[in-house]
C-alpha positions, 0 to 999 in steps of 0.5 A: 321418277327413278329413271331420271336419277342418273349419275347421282352421288351414292349419298344423294341417292340415299337422300332420295330414298328418304324423300321417297319414304316421306322422311326428313334426313341429315347429310353428315359429312366431314371437312372437304367432303363436298357437302355443298355439292351434294346440297346443290345436287339434291336441290336440282333433282328435287326441282326436276322431279317437282317442277311446280313446288317451291323449295327453300334453302337456308344457310348461315351466311350471306356469302353461302346464300350467294354461292348456292344462288349462283349454282342453282338459278330457278324461280321456285328456289328461295335461298336465304339466311335462316333469320331472313327466312323466319322473319319473312314467314312471321312479319305479317302477323303483327298482332301475334308478334306484339303479344309474343314480345310482351309475353316473353318480356314478362318471363324472367327466364327469357333473358334475351327479351326484357323491357327494364323500365316497366314490370310487368309489361301491360298487354297494350304496351305496343298499341300505338307502335307506328311501324309495328314490330321490326327486324333490324341489325340492332335491338330496341325492345321498347320500340318493338325492334328486334335483332338476330338473337331475339328473332329466333326466340320470338319465332320459336314462341310463335311456331309453338303457340300457333300450329297453323303457322307451321301449316302455312310454311309447309303449304308454301315450301314442300322442301326445306333444306338447312345448310351448316345445321350444326351452327343453327340455334336450338330454337330453329331446330325445335321449330322444324323438328318439334313444332312442325309436327303439330301440323298435319301437313306434309313436307320434307326437311333436310339438314346438311353439315358436320357435328365436328365443325360446331364451334359456336356456343349458340349452335345446336351442335348435333341432331342426335336426339332427333335421328333414328330408324323409326319413320318419325326420326331424321334419317342420317346419311354419312358422306365419308369422302374427303376431296380437300386434304392430303392423306396425312391431314386426313389421317390426323383429322380422323384421330380427332373425330369423336362421332364415328365418321372416318373420312377416306380419300375421294374416289374421284380422280379429279378431286383437288387432293389428287395428282394423277389419280393418287391422293397427295401425301402432304405434310403435317408438322408438330413444332415446339420451342421454349421460345414463344416467338412465332416469327422464328416458326415462320422463318423455319417453315420458310427456309425448310419448307418454302412457305410464303407468309407474304401470300395471304391467299396461300398461307394462313396463321391461325390463332385462337383470338384477335388479341393473340394476333394484334401485336404481331399484326401491328394494331396492339394499341387499338386492340387494348383500347377497345378490349382491355380498358381497365377504367371502363372495367372499373366503371362497370364495377361501380355500376354493378355495385349500385344495381346489385345493392339496389342503391336508389340515389339519383346520380344523374347530375353527378360526375363519375368522380362524385359518384365514387366519393358518395359511395365510398364516404357517404354510404360507407361501402369502402373497398367494395367500389375501389378498383381491383389491383389490375384496375389500379395499375392501369389507373396509375399508368393513366392518371390524366385519363382517369381524372378526365373520366372522373369529370364526366357526367356519370349518367352519360359515362355509364351509357358509353358502350365499347366492345372489340366487335365495334372495331373487328367485325366483318373480318375477311379471309381474303381481299376478294371476299364481300363485306357482310350486311350489317357490320357492327363497326362504330362510326369512327372505325367506318370513317377511318376505313373510308379514309384508308380505302381512298388511300389504297385505291389511289396507291393501287392506281384505281383512279376511277374508283378513287374518284367515286369514293372520295368526297372531293367536291371540285370538278376535275376539269383542268390540269391544275385541278388534277394537280391539286387533287394529286397533291392533296391525296399524296399528302395524306398517303405520307402518314409517317407518325401522324395521329388518327386525329391529324389524318382525320382533319387533314382528309377533311381539309383536303376534301378527301374524306369530309367529317360528317354528322355521323362522325360528329355525333360519335365524337359527342356520344363516345367522347371518352373512346374518341379521346383515347383513339385520336392520339393513336398513330394512323399507321396502327389503324392501317395495320388493322385495316390490312388485317380486316381486309384479308391482306395479312396471313393472320386469322382467328381459328373461328373465322377460318371455318369454311375456308381453305389454304395451301399452307396452314400454321396453327398456333396452339395458345388459348390466350388465357381463354379457359374455354380451351386447353390445347395441352389437355387436348393432346393428353385427352384429359380435363373437363369434358366440355372444354376437351370437346370444344378444343377438339372441334376447333383443332379439327376445323383448323387442321382441315383447312390445309390443302398441302401442308399443316404445321402446328406450333406449341410453346413449351409443352411438357414431355407428355404432350410431345410424346402424344404429338409423336403418336398423332403426327409421326415421330419424324414430324415432331421437331423442336425449334431452337 
């Protein structure tokens, strides 16, 4: 067996020492270390040495699934997301699934699974469920439909209660590898490292990832409580090389790491961060100013360092939130509608008061305005359901809109759900990225996307794709029919100051994108949201489209994980989000949880840069500037005036 292990990386060889000893393992590697390369090497070698056994590889995204499948194509390899893997292994146990849902729904501490209408939920609640428990992109517990979050809780429950389930999975897969383990839920780790031990069957679990890149709140973060030297513990293998970043970025990143892993340039002279066998030096800059205008920073980098902010594939500006990007990218008005509507926040304040005070009045036949009046006058609650100061300012500025909402049926209005994910979900880093499965975008945004896709295809002279995408129902059989279609689409392209509703109607009348039942249903169910969006300029939506399609230099810091660009500008602004504090990061003070969270997101941002990294801090105090000189080098700390 060993003689076949030739030309393996040192770390991969260490992994096989663990496999030979029957031990689970963890490959920890920093940014740009080539963890996926090691994962693929391990899979290939396992298949060579065990040609008849099945191997499972799980990862966080569908894009990562495709990447691994492209690198290793073998009939015994099953590559999937963690959610799909778990569902495939529990979906046939319908009796147990129904029992699990009922049990979990009756546990007060399980907040993710509940059936509000009935308490306690009876044992026969799902007796007549026609299609059994299902896993979909949305959740309806009362119908037996679970989604991503609920699936993990249910799977954890089943594997804990039924050790035989672990035996079945172990018998099926002798090797299970989990990529980007740090983003995996604690429920998943418990399944593989705690509940699996209740089965006497043998298999190997391998983890690949980086604790410093655990930037999502629902991830396990690290496996510290499971690693160790004894045979039952997970053996950690460190991968210290860095193949992506230039030397100055590596030096900065090492100052940010808190786990003892110190990265060093790869010994591979063909690594991307090498030139003629020597590591690139690169650039790291700490820029600051009393002026918050980031465009001045862009101009400085363009004029002095030849950055090109028009090339979104080479240059990225990273902000913490979409809200910080919206104004600069040109979709501020839409962002405010989906994320900062104070009338909806006031509605939620009223709903919360009714629920918390156990008010049992039947409001189903009342308008929103009548409910407010009843609460304030008849029940005498007064200021408790008045708008807050911020809400009142918004209401005063939008009296016509507020009066309109007061006329809506309270029950219908209370059920209207609006969230920024309905607009922003499925953000791409580059145009070439594939759209993900199960986008949360609402029907209106999807319809607008369809219109703009038609426009973009035509403008880019992709006429065959345009003809397939358009709803144009007339056959293109003559010069005249071509002329009419050309006239119709070009009329649509010339949006000027037309509103979203005007473009929707024009696209429908011209046969480019027909108003369908889904959009009509949206307009009926989300009447308030449609009323707000319809008067926004379509050009604002086009800016949103360009942003979401990866055609701008802007990205959120969380969305950029896993990507890499020649030039990276990191804007250190927490956008009012108390979970992060970049000033305290440089001063190494503050609440430990906030400090660690900020440290990790900053590490991820900095390590995206393949050539040059610039960090911009608006109006820092002198202590922050002095610390920046220590981290970045005195000559690289520059004030922009």
